[in-house]
C-alpha positions in Angstrom: 6.9 -21.7 4.7 7.1 -18.1 3.6 7.1 -15.7 6.5 8.7 -12.8 4.6 9.7 -11.0 7.8 13.4 -11.1 7.7 16.3 -13.4 8.8 15.3 -13.5 12.5 11.8 -14.8 11.8 13.2 -17.1 9.1 15.4 -18.7 11.8 12.6 -19.0 14.3 10.4 -20.6 11.6 13.1 -23.1 10.7 13.7 -24.0 14.4 9.9 -24.4 14.9 9.6 -26.8 11.9 12.7 -28.8 12.9 11.3 -29.4 16.4 7.7 -29.9 15.4 6.6 -27.0 17.6 3.8 -24.6 16.7 5.1 -21.1 16.7 2.9 -18.1 16.0 2.4 -14.5 17.1 -0.4 -12.1 17.2 -0.7 -8.8 15.5 0.2 -7.3 19.0 -2.7 -5.0 19.1 -6.2 -4.7 20.4 -8.6 -5.0 17.5 -9.3 -1.7 15.7 -6.6 0.2 17.5 -4.1 0.3 14.7 -0.8 -1.2 13.9 2.0 -1.1 16.5 5.5 -0.5 15.2 7.4 -0.6 18.5 7.1 -2.8 21.6 6.5 0.2 23.8 3.4 1.0 21.7 1.8 -2.3 22.5 -1.1 -2.2 25.0 -0.2 -3.4 28.5 -3.0 -6.0 28.4 -1.5 -7.6 25.3 2.0 -7.6 26.8 0.6 -9.1 30.0 -0.7 -12.2 28.2 2.3 -12.8 26.0 4.5 -15.8 26.7 7.4 -14.1 25.1 8.1 -10.6 23.8 11.1 -9.9 21.6 12.0 -6.3 21.0 13.6 -6.4 17.6 13.4 -2.7 17.1 11.2 -0.5 14.9 9.4 -2.5 12.2 10.9 -2.4 8.8 7.9 -0.9 7.0 7.0 1.7 9.7 7.2 4.6 7.1 4.1 3.2 5.4 2.1 3.6 8.7 -0.2 0.8 7.6 -0.8 -2.8 8.3 0.3 -5.5 5.9 -1.3 -6.1 2.5 -3.6 -9.2 2.5 -4.2 -11.0 -0.7 -6.5 -14.0 -1.1 -4.4 -16.2 -3.5 -7.3 -18.4 -4.4 -9.5 -15.6 -5.6 -6.8 -12.9 -6.1 -9.1 -10.6 -4.1 -7.3 -7.8 -2.2 -8.5 -8.4 1.4 -6.6 -5.4 2.8 -4.6 -2.7 1.0 -1.6 -2.0 3.2 2.2 -1.7 3.2 4.0 -2.5 0.0 0.7 -2.9 -2.0 2.3 -1.2 -5.0 5.3 -3.6 -4.9 3.0 -6.6 -4.6 0.7 -5.4 -7.4 3.7 -4.7 -9.6 5.2 -8.2 -9.0 1.8 -9.8 -9.7 1.5 -8.0 -13.0 5.1 -8.6 -14.2 5.5 -12.2 -13.1 1.9 -13.6 -13.4 0.0 -11.2 -15.7 -2.5 -10.4 -12.9 -3.7 -6.9 -12.5 -4.8 -6.2 -9.0 -7.4 -3.4 -8.5 -6.0 -0.1 -7.3 -6.6 0.9 -3.7 -9.7 3.0 -3.1 -9.1 6.8 -2.9 -8.2 7.9 0.6 -10.2 10.8 2.0 -7.2 12.1 4.0 -5.2 12.7 0.8 -7.9 14.7 -1.0 
């Protein structure tokens, strides 16, 4: 399973598979309230219902100030343009000959 979130989550995933235990996490935010990059930014109501909270520090891609990029691999549709989209689009083009559509223009950068 590709989690692509670093060595810590790779180890958690490996242990989960080895023990046959389902392990998953939420996006740690209330819908439509934006991405949280630190534990202290997570809403109290989310923290209150969590079985376990691991403060692993500031998220790796916090400089992007966006959620993850979501790509439907069956249709190659970009579901959400987010962090590292340019890297993903470049890899898709170079390794698979697939050109992803560019992100829509952002009004805050005009």
